[in-house]
N, C-alpha and C positions, 0 to 999 in steps of 0.2 A: 493644486498643481504639485505640491510635494508628494502627494500619494500617487499620482500618475507618474512622476518622475522616478519614484521608489520602484514602482512596479516595472518600468522600463529597465531600470538597472538590474533588477532581479531577473527579468526575462533575458537581458544580455549575458548574465552570468550563466544561466541555465543553457542558453542557446550555445555560448562559447564552450563550456565544458562538454556539453553533449557531442559537439562536432569534434572537439579534439580528442575525447575518449574514444568516439566512434572511429575515427581515422587510425588511431593506434590499434583498436580492436581489429578493424579491417586488414591491417597489415600483419595480423597474427602476433601482436605484442602480449596479449593475454592468454594465448592457446595453451601454453605449458601449465600456467597457473590454474586456468579453467579445468583442464583434464584432471589435475592433481586434487582440486577440490572435489570434482565430481567422483574420484576414486574414493575420497573420504566418506563422501555420502553413501556410496555403495556399500562400504564397509559397516555403516551404521544402519543398514537395513534391518527390520525386524525379522526375526526368523519365521519361515513360513513351512508348512508340511510338505515333505518330498513329493515329487511328482509321482502318482501312484501307478501310472501306466509305464514307467521306465525302470530298467535295472541295468546296472554296469557290472559286467564280468571283468574283474581285474587280473591280469596274467602276472602273478607274483614271482619272485626269485624261487620260492619253494615250488611253485608249479613248473618252472623251467628247469630246475635241477641245475646242471653244470653248463647249460646253454644260454647264450645271450638272447636268441630269438626262439620263439615256438616254431616247431617243424610243420610241414604241411600236412603230415599224418595226424599229428595231435590236434591241429587246428580243425581237420576234417571231422575228427571224433568229437571235438567239443561242439562243432556246429550240428552234427547229427544228434547229440544228446539234447542240445537246447530245442531242436526241432521236435524231437521226440516228446519233450515236456510241454509242448504246445505253444512256443514263442511265435508271436505274429510276424514280427520283423527281426532280423538280426544284422546289425551294422558292425563291420570288421574294421577297426582302425589298426590294421596291421599289413605292412607292405609285402606283397607277394610278387614282385616284378620277376624275380628269379626263384627257382626251386630252393627250398630249404629242406634237406633231407633228400629222399628218393624222388626222381623225376616223375614216376607214375603216381605218386602221392599228390603231387600238384595237378595232374591229369584229372584224378578222382575229385579233387576239391573243385576244379573248374566244372567238371560234369554236374556235380551236386549243385552248384550255383545256377547253372543253365536249367536243370530240371526244376527247381523251385521258383525260377522266374515266371514260369507259366501257371503255378499253382494258385489257388484263390488265396493262400496265406502261407506264412512260413517263408517269405522272401529273405534273400540274403543280399546284403550290399557291401561290395568291396572298396578297397581305396586305391587312389593314385594321386600324384602331384602334377599340377599343371606346369607348362614350360615357364621358366623364368626368362629374364631379358636376354640371357645367352642362348635361350632356346632349350635349356636343359630341364627335363622333367622326370618323373618316374612313372613307369607304365604299370598297368594292372597285369595280372598273369594272362598269358595268351590263351586264345581258344574260346573266349566268351562270345555268345551269340548275340546278345543284346546289350552292349556295354553301357549305352547311355541309361539304361533302366536299372543296372546292376552295379554301377561303379559311381562313387562320389568322390570329389577332390578333398584332400585333407589340408589344403593351403590355409594359412592365416595371414592376416593383414595387420601388422604391428603399426602403431603411430610412431612419431619421430622419436619418443622416448623408449621405444621397444615394447610397450604394453599394447596388448590387443584388446580394443574396446568395440570392435566392429567385426562383421563377418560378411563374406561375399556368399550371397545365397546362390546366385545364378550367373553364368557367363555366356555370352553369345558364341555360338560356334564359329570358327574361323572360315571365311569363304574358300580358301584352300589350305586345308589342314595338312600338316606333315604326315607322311606315311605312318610313322611310329611316334604316337603322342598320346597323352592321356586324353581318353574319350569323354570323360565326365562333363557334365553341364551344370550339375547341382553339388552343393557342398554335401559332405558325408552326413552330417547330422541333419541338415534339412532334407535330403534324399530319404534318409531313414525314416523321418516323420511323415514324409509324403506317402511312402508305401504303405504306411499303417493306416493314414487318413483315408486313402483310396479303398482299402478294405472296409472302412466304415461308411463309405459312401460320400466322401467329401473330396472331389478331385480339385486339382489346382487349375485356376483360370487366370486370364489376364484382363484387367479392366480396360475400359476405352482410354484411360489415362495411362496406359502401359504400366500398371502397378499389379504385383502379384497379390492374389485373393484366394482364400479357401474359406468356403461358407461365408460368414459375414465379416470375417477378419481380413482387413486390408493390411499389407505389409508395405509401407511407404519406403521408398529408398532414399539414401542419403544424397544431398547435393553438395557442390563444393563449399556451402556455406551454412551447412546444418550444424546445429548444436554450437560448440566452440570452435569448429574446424574452419580454417580459412584457406581457400585455394586447395581444397582437398581433391586428390585425385580419386574421383568417384567412379572409376571404371568398373564395370560389372554392376550387378544388383546388390548394392551394400546396404546393410541395415545395422542399427545398433543393437548391442547384445545386453540383455537385462540379467545380469549375473545373479545367480543364486549361491549362497554358501554351500560348500561341499556336503555339510550335513543336512542342508535343505534340497539337495539336488535330486538324488535317487538312492535307493539301497544298493550297496556294492557286496558283491559275492566273489569268491575265488573260482578258479578253474577246477580245482580240487573238489570243491563243494558241489559244482555242477556234476562232474563225472561220478561223484559218489552218491548223487541224489540227496545231499544233506543241505540244500540251500535254505536260509531261514525265512525266505519270501517265495511264493509260488511264481512259476515263469509263464503260466498258461496266459495266452492273449496280452503278453507284455512285449514292449519294445525293449530289445536288448542290444547293448553296445559293448564290444569286445575290444579290449586294448590293454596295453602294458600298464602295470601299477606304478606308483610313484617310486622313483629312484631307479627304474629300470630303463629310462630313455630321457631325452632332453625334454624338460618341461615347456609348457606355453606361459609366458608371463602375462598375467591378467591383473585388473584392479584389486582382485582378492588376493594376489600373490601368485606364485607359480603353481600350476595345475598340470597333471597328467594329460596327455593329448586326448585321451578318451574321455576324461571329464570336462575338457573344453568343448568337444564336440557334442557331448551330452547336454551341454547349456543351451546350444541351438536347438536340439530336439525338443528338450523340456520347453523352452520358449514357444515353440510353435504349437506343441500339444496344449499347452495351458491357455494360449490365446484362442485356439479354435475350439476346443472342447470344455474349457472352463471359463470362458469369457474374460480372461485377463487381458488388460490393455496392452496393446503393442507399445514398445518403446517409441517415444515421440520427442520432438523438439520444436521450437518455434521457428517460422520462416525469418528471414533476414529482417523484414519490416516489422514483425513482432518484436524481435530483439531490439530494434531501434526504439520503438515505443516503450519497452521496458527500461532501456537506458534513459530516455528522457524523463519517464516518471521518477526514477530515483535521483536524477539530477534536480528535479523540481523539489523532491522531498528534502534533499540536503540543503537547498537554498532557503526553503521555509523554515527548516529547523536552525539554520545559521543565523536567519533574521531574528528569530525568537531569542536565540542565545545571546544576541546583543543587549537584550533587556534582563534576561536572568537565564541561568543554567537549571535545567531540570532533567527529569528522566527520558526526554524525548530522544536524544542521540542514541542511548543504549536501547530503548524500545524499538526504535526504527531499525537498527542494525540487526536486533534479535527477530524483527519481523521479516527482514530480507533473508537471513539465514534459514529461518523456520520455513519460509515459503519454498526456497529451493530444496530444503530437505524433504518436505511432504511431497513436492512435485517428484522428486527422485524416488520415494517410496511408491508413488502412482506411476512410475515408469518413465517420467519426463526429465529431460535435460534442460533446466533454466540457467541461463548464465548468472554468475555470482559475482566474479571478480571485476569485470567491467562496470556493472552498476554499482558495486561498492566503492570502486575508485571514483566514479562520477559523483556518487552521493558525498563521499568525503571531500573532494575537491570543490564542489558547489558549496557545501557547508562551510568550509574553511574560507573559500573565497568572499563569500557573502559577510561572514562573521568578522573577518580581518580586513577585507578590502572596502566594503560599502560603508558609507558614513552612517554612523550609529544614531539611534534617537537621542534627542537632547537630554532626556529624563527617563528614568526608570520608576516603576511604581513601587511604593514602600507600604506594605499592609501592617499597620501596627495599631493597636487599641490603647497602648499606654501613652502617657504624656511625654513627648520627646524633648522638650525644651527646658532651658534654664529660665530663671525669672526674668532675665534681661533677653529679649528676643533678638535684637540686631546687634551687629558688632560694635556700632557707634554708642550703644547705651541709651538710646532715645526712648524705647518702648519697654516698659516694665509690665509684666503680666499681673492682673489682680486676680482673675480666676477664669476657670475654663467654662465657657457658656455652652458649647455643644461640640460634637464631632460626628462625622459621617465617613462614608467610603472614600470621599474626597480630601477631607481636611480636618483640622482642629480649628475652632473659633475661640477667641480669648477676648475678655474685656481687659484693656491695658490702659495704662497711664502715659500720655505723651509727656515727657520731661521738659521738653522744649517750651511748649505753650500752656502746660498744667491743665490739660483737659482729657477726660475720658474718650477713648476711640475703641473701635473694634478691629482686632488683627485677625486675619484669616491665614493659617499656615497650610500650604498645600502639601500632600503626601508625595512629592516628587523629589527624587534624590539625584541630581545629576553628578557625574564624575567630576573631580576637581578641575580637570582641564576644560570642561564645558560649562561650568557655572555661569561664567560671564556671557556666553553665547545664549544660554537659556535665559538669562536676564534681559539680553537685548531683544529677543523675541517677544517676551512678555511686555517690554516697554513698547514695542510696536503695537501690540494688542491693546494696551492701555491708551495710546494715543488715538487709536481708531475709536475707542470706546468714548474717550472724552469729547471726541468731535461730534457724537450724537446730540449732546447738549439737551437732554430732556428732564423735565421736572420730576418724572417718574422713575428715573434711573438713580442709582445711589452714586455718590461722589467718591472716587478713589483719591485719597490724600498722599499716599506714599507707598513705596514698594521695594523689595530688595530680597537679600538672602540672609537666613539666620545664621548662627554660629555653627550649626550643624550642617548647612548646605541646603536648608529647605527654602522654597520660594515663599514669600509672604506679601500681602498687601494689606493696607490700612485703610478703613473707610470710617466715615462719620458715625458717631454713637446715636442711634435713634431711640426716642421713647416709644413705648408701645410694644407690640408683639407681632409675630409672624402670623400669617393666615393659618398655618398648621396648628399653632397653639389656640387660636380662635375657634378652629373647628373642633378641637377636643372639648371646649366648653360648650360650644353651640353647634352641634352637627350640621343644622340646617339654618340657612339665613333667609330673610324675606326676599321676594323676587326682586324688588326695587333695590335693595342693598346689594344683593349679588350682582345685578346688571351694572349698577354704578361702580363696583369694584372692577369688573371685567373690562369695562369701558376705560378706566384709567390704565389698565394694563395694556389694552390695545394702544392707547395714546403714547405709552412709553416704548411700545415695539415698533411704532410706524416709522420713525425716521430709519431704524436699523433695516426693516423690511423694504424700505424704498431702495437701499443699497444691496438687497439680496442677502442680508446677513441674519442668521437665524439664531435664536436662544437655544433651542434643543432640550432644555431642561426645565420647562415651566412646571411648577408644582407648588403646593401651599408653603413649603419650607422656604422657597425662594421669592415669596410675595410678603413684604413687610407693611404693617399697617401703623400709621402714625396719627395719633389724635390731632384734630385742628380746633376743635371747639365750635365748629359751625353747625347750623341746624340740621336736623335729621335728613338723611339722603345724601349728604356731602361732609359728614363729620370725620372722615378718615382719609388721610392721603396715602395712596399707594406708592410704594418703592419696589422696584424689581431688582432683585440681587443676582450677582454672578452671571451677567449677560456675556454670552459667547465663551464662558469658561470650559464648559464640557467639550466643544468642538476643538478648542485650542489644546486641552489636555490630550484628546485623541491624536491630534496631529503631532504633538510634541513627543509622545511616547510610541507613536506608530502603532498603536493598538486600540481599535474601536470599542473594546469591551471594557477598558479600565474605568471609563466615566460612568458606566452603567450601574445604578443602585436599584434595590428593591422599591424604594420610595418613588422612583422616577417611572417605573413600569406602568402604573394605571394611566399616565398621561402621555405615554410614547406613542406617536402615530404608527399606523400599521406599516408603512413603507420602511421605517427605520429598523424594524425587526428583520428585514430581508437585506440590510447593508445598503438601502437606497440612499440617494443624495438628499440631504435635508433642504427643503425649500420653505418659504414662509408659511405656505399651507400647512406644514407639519406643526408650526406653532399655533395655527387656527385650530387645528384638530386638539391640541393640548387645552386650549382655552375653551373649546366645546366641552371636554370632559370635566374641566374645572367649574364651568358654569352649571353643568348638569349636577355635579356633586353638591355644589352650594345650594341649590333650590330643592334638590330631592333628598339630600342627606345621606346618599349613597352613591357608588360608582354606576355608570350606565350599563355595567356588565356584571354577571354573578360571580365576582371575584372579590376577594378581600385583600387585605394589606399583606397577609402572609402568602398569598399565591405565588406560584412558581413562575419563572420566566417563560416556560412553555405554555402555562395556563393563560398568561396575559397575551402571549403572542396568538394563541388561537382565539381568544376573545376579541382582540382589536382587528383580526384580519378576517374572521369568518362569522362572528355572532352579531346579531342586531341588538341595538340598544334596548334596555327594558323600557316598556311603555310608562307614559306618565298621563294616566286618563284625565286628571284634573287640568291638564293643559291642551287638551283636544281642542282644535279649532281656533287656538290662539296663535298670533304670529311668532311668539317666542319658541313655540314648538317647532315650526318650520326653520327657524334660525338654528336651533340644536341639531336638527336632522342634517341640515346643510353642512355644519361644522363637523359632524361625526360621519360623513361620507367616507367609504373606504377608499374611493378613488380620489387622489389629490386634486384632480382637474374639476371635480364636482363641488369642491368646497369654496369658500370665499378665498380669493387669491392671496390676501394678505390682512394684517391686522386693521389697516385703515378701512377696508371694505367691510370687515366685520363691525367695527365701531359705527359705521354709518347705518348698517342694518339694525344694531341695537338702538340707535338713536331714533329710529322710526317707530319703536315699540312703545305703546301707551302704558305707563306705569301709574299705579295708585300708591299714594304714600304709605 
C-alpha cells in the first residue's frame, strides 16, 4: 500500500503542477520569456550557405548621392539593367506612390512594369502598404494594369515586444474595397518568390484544408495558440519566419556595381530584391537584430525558395494538445528526479535540464518552435515539490566496502564485535560477544543510513517487521534476539549463533548433492516457508547464502537442520528505501523468478520458482540455464523469461523431473501455488537412501 500511496502522491503533484503551469501559460504568462528564448536559439543557429537563387541590390548613400530617395529615372535605369543581365524576377522594396523626380519618369517606370507582366520571365514586383486601423495606407504608382500580379505589400507584423517573428503571406480581398487602396494580396517577398516559381512550373494552389501549397511544400498558417503565442490575432495567412543570418541569406551588391556591370555574382536567372541599404531608412527589428527592410523581405523569399526547391522543412510548431503533453512529460520527469533526489543527489537534474535545452535547440535548428520556459517551470516545480513536500523514504542506501563500525556496536555497549564473518550488497555480518549473557551471537548490520530525524521511525517499522516475523514460529526460521541502531545510525539485528555452515559454503566443497539429500533440504525450506505463504508473505531472496545447515547427529537423510535466514528482509528494504533495485544482488539473480525482473508483484509462487532453481542446482551441480555466477542482469533476465531449462536425461520418466518442470514454469499460475503444495509433491517422490 505504501507504494500505491506514493504513486498517488506523485501523480497528484504532477497533475497539480501541470494544470497550474498550463493555466498560467494559456493566460500568456510565459509568452515574453518563450519568445526571448526562441530568439536566443535562432541566434545560435549553425551557419548555412546563402540561397543561391537570390541576390540583394542595396541602394547605398554613395549610390543616392545627395538624395534621400532614389529617383524614378534611376530606378527605371537600374531595372532595365537588371533585366538586361537576365534577372528572372525583380522585387522592388521602394515606395513609388508619388513621383520622385520627373513625372514622365514615373510613367515610363509603370510602362516597363506593365510590359514585363506579360513576359515569360523578367517580371517586376512593386510595393505598397495595406490600410491600417485608421484606413491609412500607401498606394503603388498609378496606371498599373494588373496590380494584384505586380504589387506586393511590405507590411510587417511585430509582436508585443516590437520584434517581427512572423509574416503575413496573404490577405483576403475586402468585399467592398475603397476606391484608392493598396491592391496587393501577397507579401512582397512571397509574391517575388511566387513569380519565380511560376516560371519554373510550380504554381501556388490551395489544399482542401485551406492551406497554401507549392509543389509538395505546405505552408501551414498560425493559429491563435501556435508556438508560444496566446490569443494571437491570426488575421490573414500568417506563418513563422525561419531567419537566416545576413551572411547566410544572399549575396549583396550595390546599384553602382549593377550599372557598371561589375557585380561579383551573376544575375542571370536570379531572383533580385532591390531596397535601401542599412542606415538609409528605419530598420525592421528581428530576432537577429535590426535588419534593412529589403533584407527582411529577402528572408521570406529565401524561406519559400529553400522549402520548395531545396526540400528544407517549413517552420513548424506543435498544436495545443502537443504542447500540453510536452508540459505533462516534463512535469513527470521533474517529479521522478525529485523523488530520486530524496535518497541521493546525482547528475540527473543537470542531465534532464540539458536534455530539455538541447531538444529545443535541435528542434529550432530543424525549423521548429518547441516550448521551453513552461516545461522548464513545470519540471522545476514538480521536482522541488516532490523533493521538499512529499514524505521521504525512511532510509537511504550506503554503498561501502570497508568496515564502518567501532568494536562496540550498540550505544549500550552490549555487543562487542569479534571479527567480520562476511559482507554483501546488503550488510556486514559480524561474530560478536553478548556482554550481558556472555555468549557468542551473530550481528548483521544493514547498509541503511536514515537521517537523524527519522532513525526512530525506521526502528519502529523494523520492529513491526520483526513482530510479524516472530509470529511465524517455525523451527526452520532463525530467531532474532535483539535489534537497534549502531553508534553511526546503521540498523542492526542480533540472531543466535549457529554451528555449521551455509548451503553456499557446502556447494563450494560439494557442487552436487545426492537426490535424497537435496530433496530433504528443500522440503525443510518448504516447511519453513509454509506459515508465511499462508499469509501471502514472500521471502523473495531464497539462495544458498540464506540457507544455513546445522548438524544434528541424526542418521543419514536427516542429519542436518535447515534454517532460513533474512526472511522478508529484501522486500522490507525495497519498501523502506522506495527503490526496488537496492536489494538486488548478483548472487540473487540465478534464483529470481521471471516476473520479478519486470517489476511484477511477488507471490508465493515466486519462492516456488526459486526453490525449483535451487533443487535443480543441488542435484545437477549447475544452474538450469547456461549462465554462470558472473552473468549480467540482462543475461539472467533473458534466461529466466525466455529460455527452457537444460535437460536432465538421467531423470527422464521420473516424478522428480515433472516436479522440477512445474516449479520452473514461466507462468506463475502453472507452478505450485505455495511451499506447502511443493512439499506435498516432494513427499510423494520415492527416494533411495
